[in-house]
N, C-alpha and C positions, 0 to 999 in steps of 0.2 A: 504494500500500500504506500502510495506516495504521501507527502505531507498534506497535500490538498485533500486526499481521500480520508486521512485521519481526522483532519479538521471537520470535514463534512460529517463523518461518523460521530464525532463528539457533539456537533451541533444537533444532529438528529436524536442522539441519545439524551441529551439534556432537554430537548423539546419534549420527548416522550415522557421522561421522568417528571418534568414540570406539569405536563398535561394530566398525568395520572394522579399526581399529588393534589393538584387543584380540584380534580374531579372527586377525589376522596374527601377533601376538605368540604367541598360543596354539599356532598351527600350527608356528611356529619352535621353541618349547619342546618340543612333542611330537616333532618330528623329531630334536631333540638327544637327548631321552630314548631314542628308538628306536635311534639310532646308538650310544649308550652301552651299551644293552642288547645290541646285536649284537656290540660289541667284547667285552663281558663273556662272552657265550656262546662266542665264538671262543677267548678265553683259557681258559675252562673245558674246552673240547674239547681244546685243546693240552695242558693239565694231565693230562686223562684219558689221552690217548694216550701221554704220557711215563710215566705210572704203569703202563700196560699193557706198554710196552716194557721197563721196569725189571723188572716181575714176570716177563715171559717170559725175560729174561736171567738172573734169579735161578733160575728153574726149570731153565734150560738148564745152569747151573753146578752144580746139585746133583744 
């Protein structure tokens, strides 16, 4: 391999490594966002059910 060939190989290898690293990082960030969104939805649902129970209790008392 000539010097140009080695340089080209190194460029392609670094591009591939960078691409796969960025892809892995993106997937991890996406999974974290999805988990946070699921937690938030669960908290919202719990808040709604508390509001419904309180409203039912107020209705029952009056």
